[in-house]
C-alpha positions in Angstrom: 0.0 0.0 0.0 1.5 3.3 -1.1 0.5 6.2 1.0 1.4 9.7 0.0 2.7 11.7 3.0 4.4 15.0 3.5 7.5 15.8 5.4 5.7 17.1 8.5 3.8 13.8 8.9 7.0 11.8 8.4 8.9 14.0 10.9 6.1 13.4 13.4 6.3 9.7 12.9 10.0 9.5 13.2 10.0 11.6 16.4 7.3 9.4 18.0 9.3 6.2 17.0 12.4 7.7 18.6 10.4 8.5 21.7 9.3 4.8 21.9 12.9 3.7 21.5 14.0 6.0 24.2 11.3 4.6 26.5 12.6 1.1 25.9 16.1 2.2 26.7 14.8 3.9 29.8 13.1 0.7 30.9 16.4 -1.2 30.4 18.4 1.5 32.3 15.9 1.3 35.2 16.3 -2.5 35.4 20.1 -2.0 35.3 19.8 0.5 38.2 17.7 -1.9 40.2 20.2 -4.7 39.7 23.3 -2.6 40.3 22.6 -0.4 43.3 25.6 1.8 42.9 24.5 3.3 39.6 23.3 6.9 39.4 19.7 7.6 38.2 20.7 10.9 36.6 21.4 9.2 33.2 17.9 7.6 33.4 16.4 11.0 34.0 18.3 12.4 31.0 16.9 9.6 28.8 13.4 10.3 30.0 13.8 14.0 29.4 15.0 13.1 25.9 11.8 11.1 25.3 9.7 14.0 26.5 11.5 16.3 24.2 10.9 14.0 21.2 7.2 13.8 22.0 6.7 17.5 22.6 8.4 18.3 19.2 6.3 15.7 17.4 3.0 16.8 18.9 3.8 20.5 18.2 4.5 19.6 14.6 1.3 17.6 14.4 -0.8 20.4 16.0 0.7 23.1 13.8 0.2 21.2 10.6 -3.4 20.0 11.2 -4.8 23.1 13.1 -6.3 24.6 9.9 -7.8 21.3 8.8 -9.6 21.0 12.1 -11.0 24.5 11.8 -12.6 24.1 8.4 -13.9 20.6 8.7 -16.1 18.6 11.1 -13.1 16.6 12.2 -12.1 17.1 15.8 -8.9 16.2 17.7 -10.5 13.4 19.6 -9.6 11.8 22.9 -6.4 10.2 21.6 -5.0 13.6 21.0 -5.5 14.4 24.6 -3.8 11.2 25.7 -0.9 11.9 23.3 -0.3 15.3 25.0 -0.7 13.8 28.5 2.0 11.2 28.1 5.0 13.5 27.9 3.5 15.6 30.8 3.1 12.5 32.9 6.6 11.3 32.0 8.1 14.5 33.3 7.1 13.5 36.9 9.4 10.3 37.0 12.1 12.1 35.1 12.2 14.9 37.7 12.0 12.3 40.5 15.0 10.4 39.0 17.0 13.6 38.6 16.5 14.6 42.3 16.9 11.1 43.7 18.7 11.3 47.1 20.6 8.1 46.3 22.1 9.9 43.3 23.6 12.6 45.6 25.0 10.1 48.1 26.7 8.1 45.3 28.6 11.1 44.0 29.8 12.1 47.5 31.1 8.6 48.4 33.0 8.2 45.1 
């Protein structure tokens, strides 16, 4: 099936795929931090912030590209659009918690 897309849609897709890949990497890093207790969680926080950045850029591109289409047609954003915006916002919470983890500070002092 050959679908004709433009560069904005392609960029949105690529950024969302990169975000999914960084989430998979973040899960692997978290499992590594749990197994090895002497690892810092700041790198995990950085990976989560990177995933959030990818998602914010992708959703901004998508919103900017389709805003005129939604205005002139009966198409609305739908509930999935709200879920898509809530995911990076909800990911910021664990990213901030990992960044300010007290265990991270004690590891750097004892090294």
